[in-house]
N, C-alpha and C positions, 0 to 999 in steps of 0.2 A: 624531572623526568629523565630517565636514562636514555642513552643514545640508541640502545637496542630497541626500546619502545618507540622512539621517534622514527627509526627506520621501518619498523613493522607497520606503523600507522601510515607512513608515506607510501610504502608498497601497496597497502590496502586501497588507499585513495587512488593511486596511479592505476592499479588493476581495475578498479571500478570505472575509471574514466576510459580506459581502453575498451572495456566490455561495452560501455554505452556507445562509444564511437563505432565499434564494430557492428552493434545491433542496429544503429541508425544510418548505415550506409548501404548503398546498393539495393538489391531486391529484398533484403531483410527489413527495410524501413517500413513498408506497408504491413508486413506480417507482425512486426513488433508493435506498431501503432494499434492494429486491430486487437492484439492480445491485451495490451494495456487498457484499451477502452472496454473490452469485454470483462476483464478482471475488475476494473473500477466499478462498472455497473453492477456486477455480482456483489461486491462489497457494499455498495450503496443500498442494494435491495436487502441485504442481511441486517443493516442498521435500521432500516425503515419498515421492518415488519409490523404490520398492524396487529396489535394485541387487543383483544376484545376488552373494552373498558366496562367496568361495572359502575352503575350509577347508584352510589350510596349517599343519596341526598338526605335520607332519613337519619336522624341521630339516634344511636342506640346507647342507652344508659345502663350501666350494670349496677 
């Protein structure tokens, strides 16, 4: 792996860590937690949509 790629990955990880630290300090902590909880529940609802299941217990031969 080239050194340029390593530096780019390192900067990305460091930037993400700084963003997380900034979002989870001070008055932003409660807002960030509420946003994450709300988004997670929306995602969970989208995965658990109840699709009407059809009962095809009869066997159909062609």
